[in-house]
N, C-alpha and C positions, 0 to 999 in steps of 0.2 A: 343539796345531796345530803343525805343522812350520816349520822355520825358513825353508823356499822358499815356504811358504804364507803364512806371515807375510809375507814380502820381497814376494811377490806382492799380499797385500791393501795393503802398504804404497803400493807402487807405483801399483796402481789408486787409491787415497784420493790421492795426490799427483797422478797424472794428473787427475782428476777436479776436485781444487781447483783446479789450473792453467787446466783449462778455463773451469770455474766464474768465477775471478777476470778471467780472460779478457773472457767474457760480460758480466759483472756491471760491468767497465770499459766496455766498449762500450756497453751499456746506459745508463750512467751519463752517458758523453759524449753518447750521442744525447739523452737530457732535456735536457742541459746546452744542447745545442745548439737543440733546440726550445723549450726558455725563452727562450734570446738573440734566436731568429726572432722571437718574438712580442711581446718587447719591442723589437726594431726596427721591427715592424709597428704595434705600438701609437704608437711615437714618430713614425712616418712619418704615421699618419693624425693624430695631435695636432699635427703640423707642417701638414698639408693645411688642417687646420680653423682654424687660426691664419693661415694665410696668407690662407684664403677670407674671415676676418671681416675682417682687415686690408686686401683690397680691398675687401670692401663698404663700409667705412669710408672708404676713398679715394675710390671711387664717390661715396659721399654726399656727401663733403667738397668733391668737384669740382661735385656739382652744387649745392650750397649758394652756394659762391663764385659759380658763374655767375647762378643766379637772384637774389643779393644785388645783384649789379652790374646784372643788366637792370632791377631795380626800381629802383635807384636812377637808371640811365642816366633811364628813362622819368618817373621823380619829376622829374629835372631837367628833362625834356625838357617835360613838363607845365607847369614853372614856368616856363621858358622862354615857353610859349605862354599861360600866364596874364598874365603881365606885358606880352608882344605885344599882348593882346584889351584888356588896361586902357588900355596908350597907344595903342591904334588902328593898331599898325603890323605887324600879323599878315601874314607873308609866304608865299609857295608851300616857301619853304625852311624855316620852322619849322612849318608843317603836315607837310611830308614828314618833317623830322626825329623828330617826335611819333609818326607812323605807323610809322616804322622802329624806334622806341622801343619802341612798340608790341607789334608783331610780335615783335621779338625777347625781351620780358618773356612773350609769351605762349607761344612755342616753349620757354624754359627752366622756365617753372610746367607745361606738359604732359609736358616731360623729367621735371620732380620727381615729377609723380602717380603715375607709375611707378617711383618709386624711394625716396620719402622716408616714413617711420612717419607716422603719422597726427597726430601733435600737429606737427611740422613741417608737413605739409598743411592741417592747420587755420589754422594762420598764417599761411602763403602764400597760401591761399585768401582770408584777411580783407585782406589787402595787394591782391591781384590785384582782389578787388570793389571795394575802395574806389580804388584807381586807374581801374579800368573806370567806375566811376561818375563821378569827376572828371573823366574825358575825355569821355563823354557831354557832361555841363554845360559844358565849354568849348568844345565841337565844336557843341553846338547856341548858345551864347552868338557864336561865331564865326559862325554862320549867320543872326543875327539871330533864331531861332526858341526862345528859351528857355521851358522849360514854366515854369508856376506856382512861384514860390518860387525860381527859379533864376536867382541873382544872381553878380556879380562877387567878391562879399563874402562868399556862400556859398562858392563856388569856393574862394576864398584861404583859408577858416578848414578846408574839406576838406584843401587842401594843407598845411597845418601839422599837422593831425591824423595824415597819411598817415607822417609823422615817427614818432610814437608807435608804429604799426602795423609799420613796417619795424623799430624797434628791437626790438620785440615777436618780431616774425620770427628777427631775428637771435640774440637771447636762446635760444629754442627749440631751433635750428640748434647753437649753442654747446655748450648741454647736450647735445644727443643725442651730438656727436661728444666729451663728455666735459670739454670745455673750459673750461666754466663751471659753477658747483656747483648 
């Protein structure tokens, strides 16, 4: 092989190496960029999932607070109603207060039915049912038309039992939020 042919072959190999090096560098850079974009996409998806989870927890927490407050205010209004019936001093203001608290509690309970997990809904349903039964007894006692076995003493026992149901509901709510063990 002549020196000019050798020089030409060496030059062609050098040019091919330079071109191949540029192509390989570009391909490597493209692969790195693709991996970086995929990592960023995964991170954004994880961030969105985390934010959605946090928003759901916050919505449940807000619902739990509203439901707990409404149930306790309804319980307090029923207690006032019970005391007034016992003393014979029921007023339209007391009746209105009970009806307002009842409506508010029902609204919060209906809201919870669309948002909370079954365990919380079961506990909230027990509270709702118990408060509704207590309200019915007190209302019939107020009207002077109690059903057999409905007395002020039965209503007083039910009122006390409500606190255990409220406590159980609160415990289930706190557990769902990860606050209680």
